[in-house]
N, C-alpha and C positions, 0 to 999 in steps of 0.2 A: 628588484625581485619582489620586494614587499608589496608593491602596487599590484603586481600580477596575482599574488596570493589573495589579496583583498578582493580583487575582481572575481576570482574563482569562487570565493565564499559568497559573494553577492549573487553569483549564478545560482547557487543552491538555494539562497533565500528567495529568489524569483521563482524557481521551480516550486518550492513549497507554497508560495503565495498563489501561483497558478492552480495548483492542485486544490488548495483550499477554496479558491474561487469556483472551481468546477463543483466541489462538494456543496457549496452554498447555493449554486444554481440548481443543483438537483433537489435540495431541500425546499426551494421556492416552488417546485412543481407539486408540492403536497396539496395545494389548493385546487388543482385540476383533477376532476373526477373522470375515470375511464374504466373500461372493462378489465384492462390489464394494469397491475400496479407498477407503473413505470418508475416510480421513485425507488422501490425496492430493487427492481432489476438494474437500474442505473447504479445504485449503490453497490450492488453485487459486482458489477464490472469494474467500478472504480476500486473497490477493495481488492479484487483479483489483480488489477493492473499494478497497484501499489505493492501487493505481495510479491509479484513477479520481479519487480525492480529490487525490492528488499532481498529476495532469495538470490538474485544474480550477484549482488554485492554484499552478501551476508558477512563475509570476512571483515569488511570495513565497518559494518554496523556493530559487530561483536566487540570491536575495540572501544567504541564509544558508549555502548548501552549494556546495562546489567543483564546477565543471563536470565534472571527471574522475570524481567520485562519481556524478553524474547519468548520465554516459556509461556507467559500469559497470552501473547499473540497467537502462538501455536495452539493453545487451548481454545481460544475463541474461534480459530479456523478449523478446529477438530482434526488437527494433525497429530497422529499418534506419537507418543513420547519416544518410541523406539525408531522413528524415522530419522535418517541421516540428514542433519541440518544443512549440509553443504549441497544437497540436491533438492530442487524444488519439488514440492508435494503436488500431485495432480488433484486439483480442487474441483474438477468437472463433476457435477452431480452431487456435490457435497456442500456447496456454499449456502449458508443459512438464509432463511426467509425473514428472520426477525429484524425489523427495522432498527431497533435500539442496539442490537448486537452488531449490526453492520456499521452503525455510527461509532461504536466503540472500536471496532477494527480499523476503520478509516482514520479516526482521530488518533489512535495509538500509533499507527504507522507515520502519520504526519508528525507526531511528537518525536518519533525516532529520527526523522529527517532533521527536525529542529535541534535535537540533541547532537546529532552528527555534525551539523553546521557549527554549533558552539564549540564542539571538540576540535574540529578542523581549524577553527579560527585561532585556537591556542597553539597550534603547531608551528614550529619554525620552518619546517620544510615539508611541503605537501607534494613533492615530486612523485612519490610512489602511488599517488591516486589519480594519475592522468587519465586512465581508462574510464574511471567513474565520472570525472569532470567532463570528458569528451561526450559521454552519454548524456549527462545532465544538460550540457550546452545545446545538444540537438533538440531537447524537449521544450520547445516554445509552446505557448497555449494552443495554437491551431494544430500542432503536431500531437499534443496530448489528446485533444478532442478526436482527431482522426484515428489515433491509436485505440481509443475507447470504442469508436464506431467499428473499426476493423475487428476488435475482439468480439463484439456482438455478432458479427457475421461469421467469424471463424469458430467460435465456441458457443453454439446456441443452447447447450444444456448445462449451464453453470449451476443452476439452482437445484437444491435438494428437493426431494419429494415433499409435498405439503403434509403428508401423513407421518413423516419421520419426526419424532420428537426432538426438541432442542435439549441438549445436555452439555455441560461443561466439565463434568467429572466422570472419569471412566468407572468409578465405583457405583454410579447411578444406573448402569446398564442392566 
């Protein structure tokens, strides 16, 4: 049984590595000039993709990650404090255009996956997380890329208006 648990944790490591690889690939596009800022748009969809996975399995993440770190993510994503964490927040039309903030969001969620991986590695029995591991097992690199392409087709208006100011504190409104 121990071998199976180690294999499952390796699955999560591979998923994180694949996501980080996609992130690195997006960052390599900075050298390409175009009319549309493809780097920011790609980061928006990657951040949205990771947020949706995080939101789907938030109960598992809350066990391994401090509430203050989760609150920081919600602040970066402009999710109101009074929103129910157990329900995904609709981010269409609200995703930031700030390249550095998108980097923070993506890297923070990747860090959440790493912390979850370390936490799960310490558990004696991970049988209660089979739904999560089945989901992660399906997410090979080609599937992740196809998911991102599908998101761009299905949700064309993810970005916030360029004239809406960036703020991270409700007191600044």
